[in-house]
C-alpha positions in Angstrom: 50.7 42.9 -67.4 54.2 43.6 -68.3 56.1 40.4 -69.3 59.1 39.1 -67.5 62.1 41.0 -68.9 64.8 39.2 -71.0 67.4 40.0 -68.2 65.8 37.1 -66.2 66.3 34.6 -69.0 70.0 35.7 -69.3 70.8 35.4 -65.7 71.0 32.5 -63.2 67.8 31.9 -61.4 67.4 29.7 -58.4 64.5 27.2 -59.1 65.0 24.4 -56.5 67.0 23.1 -53.7 69.3 20.3 -54.4 67.5 18.0 -52.0 64.3 18.4 -54.1 65.8 16.8 -57.2 65.6 13.1 -56.3 64.5 10.0 -58.2 61.8 11.5 -60.3 61.9 14.4 -62.8 60.9 17.8 -61.1 58.9 20.4 -62.9 59.7 24.1 -62.4 58.7 27.3 -64.3 60.8 30.3 -64.6 60.2 33.4 -66.7 57.1 31.9 -68.2 59.2 28.8 -69.3 58.6 25.3 -68.0 61.8 23.3 -67.3 62.4 19.9 -66.0 65.3 19.0 -63.6 66.6 15.4 -63.0 69.8 13.7 -61.9 71.9 12.0 -64.6 73.6 8.6 -64.1 76.6 10.4 -62.6 74.4 12.1 -60.0 74.7 15.6 -61.4 71.6 17.7 -62.0 70.6 18.4 -65.5 67.8 20.5 -67.0 65.7 20.5 -70.2 62.8 22.5 -71.4 59.7 20.7 -70.2 58.6 19.7 -73.6 59.1 16.5 -75.6 60.1 17.6 -79.1 58.0 14.7 -80.5 54.5 15.7 -79.4 55.0 18.5 -76.9 54.2 16.4 -73.9 55.6 17.5 -70.5 58.7 15.4 -69.7 58.2 16.1 -66.1 55.2 13.7 -66.2 57.7 10.9 -67.1 60.0 8.7 -65.2 63.7 8.1 -65.0 65.6 5.2 -66.7 69.4 4.8 -66.6 69.9 8.5 -65.7 67.7 9.8 -68.5 64.1 11.0 -68.5 61.5 9.0 -70.4 58.5 10.8 -72.0 55.3 9.0 -70.9 53.6 9.6 -74.2 55.6 7.4 -76.5 58.6 6.4 -74.3 61.2 8.6 -76.0 64.2 8.8 -73.7 66.4 11.9 -73.3 69.8 12.2 -71.6 71.2 15.2 -69.6 72.4 16.9 -72.7 69.1 16.5 -74.4 70.0 13.9 -76.9 67.4 11.3 -77.7 68.7 8.0 -76.6 65.8 5.6 -77.3 62.6 5.6 -79.5 60.7 2.4 -78.5 59.4 0.5 -81.6 62.0 2.1 -83.9 65.7 2.2 -84.3 67.8 5.4 -84.1 69.9 6.1 -87.2 73.2 8.0 -87.1 72.5 11.6 -86.2 69.1 10.9 -84.9 70.1 11.5 -81.3 70.8 15.1 -82.0 68.0 15.6 -84.6 65.4 14.3 -82.2 66.9 16.0 -79.1 65.0 17.9 -76.3 66.3 21.4 -75.6 68.9 21.5 -72.8 68.9 24.3 -70.1 72.2 25.4 -68.5 72.3 24.3 -64.8 74.7 25.0 -62.0 74.5 23.7 -58.4 75.8 25.9 -55.6 75.6 25.5 -51.8 72.6 23.3 -52.0 70.7 25.4 -54.6 69.9 24.6 -58.2 70.2 27.5 -60.6 69.2 27.6 -64.3 70.0 30.0 -67.1 67.6 30.0 -70.1 69.7 32.0 -72.6 73.4 32.9 -72.9 74.3 35.7 -70.5 75.8 35.8 -67.0 78.9 33.8 -66.8 78.5 33.0 -63.1 76.6 33.9 -59.9 77.6 37.1 -58.1 80.1 36.7 -55.3 77.9 36.6 -52.2 80.7 36.0 -49.7 79.9 34.1 -46.5 76.7 32.3 -48.0 78.9 29.2 -48.5 81.5 29.7 -45.8 82.2 26.5 -43.8 83.1 28.6 -40.8 79.4 29.6 -40.5 76.1 27.8 -39.9 73.6 27.8 -42.9 70.1 26.7 -43.7 67.7 27.2 -46.7 64.2 28.3 -46.4 62.2 27.6 -49.6 59.0 29.6 -49.8 57.0 28.0 -52.6 55.1 30.0 -55.2 53.8 33.4 -54.2 51.3 35.7 -55.9 53.0 39.0 -56.8 55.7 40.5 -59.0 59.3 39.5 -58.4 60.3 43.2 -58.9 58.0 44.4 -56.1 59.3 41.6 -53.8 62.8 42.9 -54.4 61.9 46.5 -53.7 60.0 45.3 -50.6 63.0 43.7 -49.0 65.1 46.7 -49.9 62.6 49.1 -48.4 63.1 49.7 -44.6 60.1 52.1 -44.3 57.4 49.5 -44.8 58.5 47.6 -41.7 57.0 50.3 -39.4 53.5 49.4 -40.8 53.4 45.9 -42.5 55.5 44.5 -39.6 54.3 47.1 -36.9 55.3 45.9 -33.5 57.3 43.0 -34.8 60.3 44.6 -36.5 59.7 48.2 -35.9 56.8 50.4 -34.6 54.7 52.9 -36.3 54.0 55.0 -33.2 57.6 55.2 -32.1 60.3 56.0 -34.5 64.0 56.4 -34.1 66.6 58.4 -36.1 69.0 56.5 -38.3 71.5 57.4 -41.0 70.8 56.0 -44.5 73.5 55.8 -47.2 73.3 54.4 -50.8 76.3 52.8 -52.6 75.7 52.4 -56.3 77.6 50.0 -58.5 77.2 49.2 -62.2 75.2 46.1 -61.7 74.1 46.4 -58.0 72.9 48.9 -55.5 73.3 48.8 -51.7 71.5 50.5 -48.9 73.3 51.0 -45.5 71.4 51.8 -42.2 73.5 52.9 -39.3 71.6 53.1 -36.0 72.7 53.6 -32.4 70.0 51.4 -30.8 68.2 48.2 -31.7 64.9 48.3 -33.6 61.9 48.7 -31.4 59.8 45.6 -32.4 59.5 42.7 -30.0 61.2 40.3 -32.4 64.1 42.5 -33.0 64.7 43.0 -29.2 64.2 39.3 -28.4 66.2 37.7 -31.3 68.9 40.2 -32.4 72.3 40.6 -30.8 73.6 44.3 -30.6 73.6 45.8 -34.1 75.5 48.9 -35.5 74.5 48.7 -39.0 72.7 46.8 -41.8 73.6 46.4 -45.4 71.1 45.3 -48.0 72.4 44.9 -51.6 70.7 43.9 -54.8 72.8 42.0 -57.3 71.1 42.4 -60.6 68.6 41.2 -61.5 67.0 39.2 -58.7 69.5 38.4 -55.9 69.4 40.3 -52.5 71.8 39.9 -49.7 71.2 41.6 -46.3 74.0 41.6 -43.7 73.5 42.8 -40.0 76.7 43.8 -38.3 77.4 44.4 -34.6 80.5 45.5 -32.6 82.0 42.1 -33.2 81.2 41.8 -36.8 78.6 39.9 -38.8 75.6 38.7 -36.7 73.3 37.5 -39.5 73.4 37.3 -43.3 70.4 36.5 -45.5 70.9 35.7 -49.2 67.5 35.9 -50.8 66.6 34.9 -54.4 63.4 36.1 -56.0 62.8 33.9 -59.1 60.0 35.1 -61.4 57.7 32.3 -62.3 55.7 34.4 -64.6 54.5 38.0 -64.7 52.3 37.7 -61.6 54.0 35.1 -59.4 57.4 34.3 -58.0 59.3 31.6 -56.1 61.5 33.1 -53.2 64.2 31.3 -51.5 66.4 32.5 -48.6 69.7 31.1 -47.3 70.4 32.1 -43.7 74.0 32.4 -42.4 75.1 33.0 -38.8 78.4 32.8 -37.1 79.3 29.5 -35.4 79.6 29.7 -31.6 76.2 31.5 -31.0 74.4 28.2 -30.1 73.8 25.0 -32.1 72.8 25.5 -35.7 69.6 23.6 -35.3 68.4 26.0 -32.5 69.2 29.0 -34.4 67.3 27.7 -37.4 64.3 26.9 -35.1 64.3 30.3 -33.6 64.7 32.2 -36.9 61.9 30.2 -38.5 59.6 30.7 -35.6 60.1 34.4 -35.2 60.1 35.1 -39.0 57.0 33.2 -39.8 54.6 36.0 -39.2 56.9 38.4 -41.1 57.0 36.2 -44.1 53.2 35.8 -44.0 52.8 39.6 -43.8 55.1 40.2 -46.7 53.3 37.5 -48.7 50.0 39.0 -48.3 51.3 42.6 -49.0 52.7 41.5 -52.4 49.5 39.8 -53.4 47.4 42.9 -52.4 49.8 45.1 -54.2 49.3 43.0 -57.3 45.6 43.2 -56.9 45.9 47.0 -57.0 48.1 46.8 -60.1 45.7 44.6 -62.0 42.7 46.6 -60.9 44.1 49.8 -62.4 45.6 48.3 -65.6 49.3 48.3 -64.6 51.7 49.7 -62.2 51.9 53.4 -61.4 54.5 54.4 -58.9 55.5 57.8 -57.4 58.8 58.2 -55.6 58.6 59.8 -52.1 61.3 61.2 -49.7 62.0 57.7 -48.3 62.5 56.1 -51.7 66.3 56.7 -51.8 66.9 53.9 -54.2 64.4 55.5 -56.6 63.7 53.8 -60.0 67.2 52.3 -60.0 66.1 48.9 -58.7 63.7 48.6 -61.7 66.5 49.6 -64.1 68.8 46.8 -62.6 65.9 44.4 -62.9 65.5 45.2 -66.6 69.2 44.6 -67.2 70.4 48.2 -67.3 73.6 49.5 -65.9 73.9 52.2 -63.2 76.4 55.1 -62.8 78.6 54.2 -59.8 78.6 56.6 -56.8 77.7 57.2 -53.2 74.7 59.1 -51.8 74.3 60.2 -48.2 74.3 59.7 -45.3 70.9 61.1 -44.8 69.0 61.4 -41.5 65.7 59.6 -41.4 63.4 58.0 -38.8 62.4 54.3 -38.8 
């Protein structure tokens, strides 16, 4: 199977929620690379490659002592910058702290999420607008590890046409389609699909949960961040910032941060309703990605043909690989969903 591209290692990848990093080292894996997260003595989250440089033992199996992680094999202790602070039974000489150091991983914490970058690359996260706005209600939904390719998960969330079948009756309907106008906005490192529609979607969840909608915008920020915004006559109704972190070539760890305007009911009630209604949708997508991977593996690799509904074409894959696009605008095109 095609390995995870280098663009993933050079970009910020969401690996955990802040609340998951507590009093013990936390193991995560991103782009085939094990990392360990922990809080230093100052409370800030640090990351190291999950490998003791002494005998290759996983540091995540260890414990915390004075804001540093202790390897359970021989007790070597490493601080947030990776420097070796203690070797039980011996005495560290000048320069040994750096010579015996574990490998640090760049970490940033943003809006309750913990992002790591394995190699020098992206300077910061893309500007996702309202995902941290204090004037809105927010909640995180961590999805655990899924079987499937991160690229296919990204294409799935950008693809409106699968909703008539994978989510038939819930979001849209396969036997009753409606005309919409589709446009594509292309940027150097992102691509956006805009759907303008005069009436709500025809699935029961859409009709029960959604306020009036004029358009939706779904934008990929290369390589693995997707933000979907639903807009009605009075502006934003819902924003979902989704992060599809590749664990390895055949699995991913998705996260989503939901943002809604304040004043449309208490935040806890909106969260409860969204989780309740979206549970079957999430389960359907999870199964679809696993079955898609089954097909890819059974036939020795992915083989994709672009059809008339694939308006984004192969450009999503190019962004995932770290390639730049030629900016432009395409559409609007009339299609039925």
